C-alpha positions as CSV (number, residue, x, y, z in Angstrom):
1,M,0.0,0.0,0.0
2,I,1.2,3.5,-0.8
3,T,1.1,6.0,2.1
4,A,-0.4,9.5,1.9
5,E,1.8,12.2,0.5
6,R,1.4,14.2,3.7
7,L,3.5,11.6,5.6
8,K,6.5,12.6,3.5
9,S,6.4,16.0,5.2
10,V,7.0,14.6,8.8
11,Q,9.3,12.2,10.5
12,E,8.7,9.9,13.5
13,Y,8.8,12.0,16.7
14,Y,12.3,12.2,18.0
15,F,11.5,10.7,21.4
16,S,9.7,7.8,19.8
17,K,12.9,6.9,18.0
18,K,15.4,7.8,20.6
19,L,13.6,6.0,23.5
20,R,13.6,2.9,21.4
21,E,17.4,3.1,21.3
22,V,17.5,3.8,25.0
23,R,15.3,0.8,25.7
24,G,17.6,-1.3,23.6
25,L,20.6,-0.3,25.8
26,I,18.7,-1.0,28.9
27,A,17.8,-4.5,27.6
28,E,21.6,-5.0,27.1
29,G,22.0,-4.4,30.8
30,R,23.2,-0.8,30.8
31,P,22.2,1.3,33.8
32,I,20.7,4.2,31.8
33,I,19.3,7.2,33.8
34,N,16.6,8.8,31.6
35,M,16.6,12.6,32.0
36,G,15.3,13.2,28.5
37,I,11.5,13.4,28.7
38,G,9.1,15.4,30.8
39,S,6.9,12.5,31.9
40,P,5.9,13.1,35.6
41,D,7.1,10.2,37.8
42,L,4.9,11.3,40.7
43,A,1.3,10.1,41.4
44,P,-1.8,12.3,41.4
45,S,-3.2,13.1,44.8
46,P,-4.8,10.3,46.9
47,K,-8.1,12.2,46.7
48,V,-8.0,12.1,42.9
49,L,-7.3,8.4,42.8
50,E,-10.1,7.7,45.3
51,V,-12.6,9.7,43.2
52,L,-11.5,7.8,40.1
53,K,-12.1,4.4,41.9
54,N,-15.5,5.4,43.1
55,A,-16.5,6.9,39.7
56,I,-16.1,3.6,37.8
57,L,-19.0,2.2,39.8
58,D,-21.4,4.9,38.7
59,S,-24.2,3.5,36.5
60,T,-23.4,5.8,33.6
61,A,-19.6,5.6,33.8
62,H,-19.2,3.2,30.9
63,Q,-21.5,4.9,28.4
64,Y,-20.5,7.4,25.8
65,Q,-19.9,10.8,27.3
66,S,-20.6,14.3,26.0
67,Y,-18.2,15.7,23.3
68,Q,-18.0,18.8,25.5
69,G,-17.2,17.0,28.7
70,L,-19.3,16.9,31.9
71,P,-20.9,20.2,32.8
72,E,-19.2,19.9,36.2
73,L,-15.8,19.5,34.6
74,R,-16.3,22.7,32.6
75,A,-17.4,24.4,35.8
76,A,-14.3,23.2,37.6
77,I,-12.1,24.5,34.8
78,A,-13.9,27.9,34.9
79,S,-13.5,28.1,38.7
80,F,-9.8,27.2,38.4
81,Y,-9.1,29.9,35.8
82,K,-11.0,32.5,37.8
83,A,-9.1,31.6,41.0
84,K,-5.6,31.2,39.5
85,F,-5.6,33.6,36.5
86,H,-8.5,36.0,37.2
87,V,-10.0,34.9,33.8
88,E,-13.8,34.7,33.5
89,L,-15.1,31.9,31.2
90,D,-18.5,30.9,30.1
91,T,-18.9,27.3,30.9
92,S,-21.4,26.7,28.1
93,N,-19.3,27.8,25.1
94,E,-15.8,29.0,26.0
95,I,-14.3,25.8,27.4
96,L,-13.7,22.6,25.5
97,P,-12.1,19.7,27.5
98,L,-9.6,17.7,25.4
99,M,-7.9,14.3,25.6
100,G,-4.6,16.0,26.3
101,S,-3.6,19.4,24.9
102,K,-1.6,17.7,22.2
103,E,-4.8,16.7,20.5
104,G,-5.8,20.3,20.7
105,I,-2.9,21.3,18.4
106,M,-4.3,19.0,15.7
107,H,-7.9,20.0,16.2
108,I,-7.1,23.8,16.1
109,S,-5.0,23.3,13.0
110,M,-7.7,21.3,11.2
111,A,-10.4,23.9,12.2
112,F,-8.6,27.0,11.0
113,L,-5.9,26.1,8.4
114,N,-6.3,25.5,4.7
115,R,-3.7,24.2,2.3
116,G,-1.1,26.9,1.8
117,D,-1.9,29.0,4.9
118,E,1.1,30.0,6.8
119,V,1.8,29.4,10.5
120,L,4.2,31.3,12.8
121,I,6.1,28.7,14.9
122,P,8.7,29.5,17.7
123,N,12.3,28.4,17.2
124,P,13.1,26.8,19.6
125,G,9.7,25.4,20.4
126,Y,7.5,22.3,20.7
127,P,8.2,20.2,17.6
128,T,4.5,19.1,17.3
129,Y,3.5,22.6,16.1
130,A,5.5,22.2,12.9
131,S,4.6,18.6,12.4
132,V,0.9,19.2,12.6
133,T,1.1,22.2,10.4
134,K,2.7,20.1,7.7
135,L,0.2,17.3,8.1
136,V,-2.7,19.7,7.4
137,E,-0.7,20.9,4.4
138,A,-0.2,24.4,5.7
139,I,3.3,26.1,5.7
140,P,5.4,26.5,8.9
141,R,7.2,29.9,9.2
142,T,9.6,29.9,12.2
143,Y,10.2,33.1,14.2
144,D,13.5,33.3,16.1
145,L,13.8,33.3,19.9
146,S,17.1,33.9,21.5
147,L,18.8,34.1,24.9
148,E,19.7,37.7,24.2
149,N,16.0,38.7,23.8
150,G,14.8,36.6,26.8
151,W,13.4,33.9,24.5
152,F,10.7,36.4,23.4
153,P,10.0,37.3,19.7
154,D,11.1,40.5,18.1
155,L,7.6,41.6,17.2
156,G,8.8,44.8,15.5
157,K,10.9,42.7,13.1
158,L,8.1,40.3,12.5
159,A,5.6,43.1,11.7
160,K,7.8,44.3,8.9
161,Q,7.5,41.0,7.1
162,D,4.7,40.0,4.7
163,L,2.2,38.3,7.0
164,S,-0.7,38.3,4.6
165,K,-0.8,34.5,4.4
166,V,-0.3,33.9,8.1
167,K,-3.4,32.5,9.7
168,L,-2.1,31.1,13.0
169,M,0.7,31.8,15.5
170,W,1.9,29.4,18.3
171,C,3.5,30.6,21.4
172,S,4.2,29.0,24.8
173,Y,4.7,31.0,28.0
174,P,6.1,29.7,30.3
175,H,8.2,28.7,27.3
176,M,9.0,25.1,26.4
177,P,11.9,24.1,26.3
178,T,13.7,27.1,27.8
179,G,11.6,27.8,30.9
180,A,11.4,31.6,30.0
181,T,8.4,33.5,31.2
182,A,6.6,36.5,29.6
183,S,5.5,39.5,31.6
184,K,1.9,40.8,31.3
185,E,3.2,43.7,29.2
186,Q,4.9,41.2,26.8
187,L,1.7,39.1,26.6
188,R,-0.2,42.3,25.8
189,E,2.3,43.0,23.0
190,L,1.6,39.5,21.6
191,V,-2.2,40.1,21.7
192,D,-1.9,43.5,20.0
193,F,0.4,42.0,17.3
194,A,-2.2,39.2,16.6
195,R,-5.1,41.6,16.5
196,Q,-3.4,44.0,14.2
197,N,-2.4,41.3,11.8
198,Q,-5.6,39.3,12.0
199,I,-3.8,36.2,13.3
200,L,-5.2,33.6,15.6
201,L,-2.7,33.4,18.5
202,V,-2.6,30.2,20.6
203,N,-0.7,30.1,23.9
204,D,0.2,26.6,25.0
205,N,0.3,26.9,28.8
206,P,0.9,23.6,30.6
207,Y,3.8,24.7,32.8
208,S,2.1,27.6,34.7
209,F,2.3,25.9,38.1
210,V,5.7,24.2,38.1
211,L,8.3,26.3,40.0
212,T,6.6,29.6,39.1
213,K,5.3,32.1,41.6
214,N,3.2,34.1,39.2
215,P,1.0,32.0,37.0
216,T,-0.1,33.8,33.9
217,S,-2.7,33.3,31.2
218,I,-2.9,35.2,27.9
219,L,-6.7,35.3,28.3
220,A,-6.1,37.7,31.3
221,I,-5.1,40.4,28.8
222,K,-8.0,42.7,27.9
223,G,-9.4,41.8,24.5
224,A,-7.4,38.6,24.2
225,K,-10.5,36.5,23.6
226,E,-11.1,38.3,20.3
227,C,-8.0,36.8,18.7
228,C,-6.5,34.2,21.1
229,L,-6.9,30.7,22.3
230,E,-5.2,29.0,25.2
231,L,-4.3,25.4,25.7
232,N,-3.8,23.9,29.1
233,S,-3.3,20.5,30.6
234,L,-3.5,18.6,33.9
235,S,-0.5,16.5,32.9
236,K,2.3,18.5,34.6
237,T,0.4,20.4,37.3
238,F,-1.4,17.3,38.7
239,N,0.9,14.4,37.6
240,M,-1.8,13.1,35.2
241,A,0.1,12.8,32.0
242,G,-1.2,9.3,31.2
243,W,-4.7,10.3,31.9
244,R,-4.8,12.6,28.9
245,V,-6.8,15.6,30.2
246,G,-6.4,19.0,28.7
247,M,-8.5,21.9,27.6
248,V,-8.8,24.7,25.0
249,L,-10.3,28.0,26.0
250,G,-11.4,31.0,24.0
251,N,-14.5,32.8,22.6
252,A,-17.6,30.9,21.6
253,D,-17.0,31.0,17.8
254,T,-13.5,29.6,17.9
255,I,-14.4,26.9,20.4
256,N,-17.4,25.9,18.3
257,A,-15.2,25.5,15.3
258,I,-12.8,23.2,17.2
259,L,-15.8,21.2,18.5
260,K,-16.9,20.5,14.9
261,V,-13.5,18.7,14.4
262,K,-13.4,17.1,17.8
263,S,-16.9,15.7,17.6
264,N,-15.9,13.8,14.5
265,M,-12.7,12.4,16.1
266,D,-13.7,10.8,19.4
267,S,-16.8,9.9,21.4
268,G,-16.0,11.7,24.7
269,M,-13.6,11.3,27.6
270,F,-14.1,8.4,30.1
271,Y,-16.4,9.4,32.9
272,G,-14.0,8.4,35.7
273,I,-11.1,10.4,34.3
274,Q,-13.4,13.5,34.1
275,K,-14.4,13.0,37.7
276,G,-10.8,12.7,38.8
277,A,-9.9,15.8,36.8
278,I,-12.6,17.7,38.7
279,A,-11.1,16.6,42.0
280,A,-7.6,17.7,40.8
281,L,-8.7,21.1,39.7
282,Q,-10.2,21.7,43.2
283,S,-6.9,21.0,44.9
284,G,-5.8,23.4,47.7
285,S,-2.6,25.5,47.9
286,E,-0.9,22.7,49.8
287,W,-0.8,20.5,46.6
288,F,1.1,23.2,44.6
289,E,3.5,24.0,47.5
290,D,4.4,20.3,48.0
291,L,4.9,19.8,44.2
292,D,7.2,22.9,44.1
293,T,9.2,21.6,47.1
294,I,9.9,18.3,45.3
295,Y,10.8,19.9,42.0
296,S,12.9,22.6,43.7
297,N,15.0,20.0,45.5
298,R,15.5,18.1,42.3
299,R,16.4,21.2,40.4
300,D,19.1,22.2,42.9
301,L,20.6,18.7,42.4
302,M,20.3,19.0,38.7
303,Y,22.2,22.3,38.7
304,E,25.1,20.4,40.4
305,L,25.0,17.9,37.5
306,V,24.9,20.7,34.9
307,D,27.8,22.3,36.7
308,K,29.8,19.0,36.4
309,I,29.2,19.1,32.6
310,G,30.4,22.7,32.4
311,A,27.1,24.1,31.0
312,T,25.3,27.3,32.1
313,Y,21.7,28.0,32.9
314,D,19.2,30.6,33.9
315,L,18.3,30.6,37.6
316,N,15.0,32.5,36.8
317,A,13.7,29.8,34.4
318,V,10.6,27.9,35.5
319,G,8.9,24.6,34.6
320,M,10.1,21.0,34.9
321,F,13.2,21.3,32.8
322,V,16.7,22.8,33.0
323,W,17.7,24.3,29.7
324,A,21.5,24.6,29.6
325,K,24.0,26.2,27.2
326,L,26.9,24.0,26.3
327,P,30.5,25.3,26.9
328,Q,32.2,27.2,24.1
329,G,33.8,24.8,21.7
330,S,31.7,21.8,22.6
331,K,30.5,19.2,20.1
332,S,27.0,19.6,18.5
333,S,24.1,19.1,20.8
334,E,23.3,15.7,19.4
335,E,26.9,14.5,19.5
336,F,27.2,15.8,23.1
337,I,24.1,13.9,24.3
338,D,25.2,10.7,22.5
339,G,28.5,11.0,24.2
340,L,26.8,11.2,27.6
341,L,24.5,8.3,26.7
342,Y,27.2,5.9,25.7
343,D,30.0,7.1,28.1
344,K,28.0,7.9,31.2
345,N,24.7,6.0,30.6
346,I,22.8,9.2,31.0
347,F,20.1,10.3,28.5
348,I,19.2,13.9,28.1
349,A,17.6,15.8,25.2
350,P,19.5,17.8,22.6
351,G,18.3,21.3,22.0
352,T,18.1,20.8,18.3
353,I,15.0,18.7,18.5
354,F,13.2,22.0,19.3
355,G,14.6,23.9,16.3
356,S,17.8,25.2,14.8
357,N,18.1,27.8,17.6
358,G,18.4,25.0,20.1
359,E,21.9,24.1,18.7
360,G,24.4,24.5,21.5
361,Y,21.8,23.7,24.2
362,I,20.7,20.6,26.1
363,R,17.7,19.9,28.2
364,F,17.4,18.0,31.5
365,S,14.0,16.8,32.8
366,L,13.2,17.1,36.5
367,C,11.0,14.0,36.3
368,V,13.8,12.0,37.9
369,K,14.0,11.0,41.6
370,E,16.7,12.6,43.7
371,D,18.7,9.4,44.2
372,K,19.0,9.0,40.5
373,I,20.2,12.6,40.0
374,K,22.8,12.0,42.8
375,E,23.9,8.8,41.0
376,A,24.3,10.7,37.8
377,I,26.5,13.3,39.6
378,E,28.6,10.5,41.0
379,R,29.3,9.2,37.4
380,F,31.4,12.4,36.9
């Protein structure tokens, strides 16, 4: 059978291939410490697990569920956004639960992009933005982010370009992979840029509550709903990555367009998972404080490891990664991480998988227990 032409535009996801190689080394008996991927190793709260267990006994738990999610889930999302971000959302038409925010990237792209439309994609940034753009036969146009500019785009430079074919722009603050944050003034600049150029701006916002004291949402900016969507997820904040619970938020017209796609792609999220998600969203401040304590301790140890390597990092970065700049004169990022993998049995991510501006950088995940980080330090 001949595959679709669109498959020629994308490659297998880097981590899908590389983790296969890592598993092969582990099968050979090598003591690999995996610091490459941001998959939380901690469990959800006991309350969330208890709610899930009880929910599966409900008489309606195993039926098809609403494409828009349970009304009480949308209400919990609205309450969470109001409490944490001071954002008011209409539960009837401005919130769409997703099976993970990654599915939202595809649904948004299918809802708004035609063949030949252009999409602004951060470099470095989450590689799925470009992959999905190509799969829907739109054209990715990268915009540069740099350490010198705080990993924020030069919007003045962008505005001088021909943007007539640009339909969509992806951004991510707190930024993945660098951990950079954007101030409210910078978010306001992004919203103004999108409005002036008639671009749908999407902020991908899953790292708001990991090692950050000032959670921000682009929807908190006045007028943002006119031209913006926000993706969020329970994966990182509540250790529920495998549950696949996310959401997209915006005005009623844009959410309804995405629902047209989503309702043809799945038959609703499992009832028990939705009930667990509601419990998670209602977590008190103690949950976030405890999570930050764990990640803060791990990050301090990870800094020791990065120091051993001779790389440098930003102490103000947030999120569950350490983005580090390799020493001057080092090998390429991919050569460097392969050297660590085979010489020290430590796997980390090369910056280049996030774009050409990631060359010269490496990324460490904090989803590693303290004893494993200490073991990695001892290997040096």
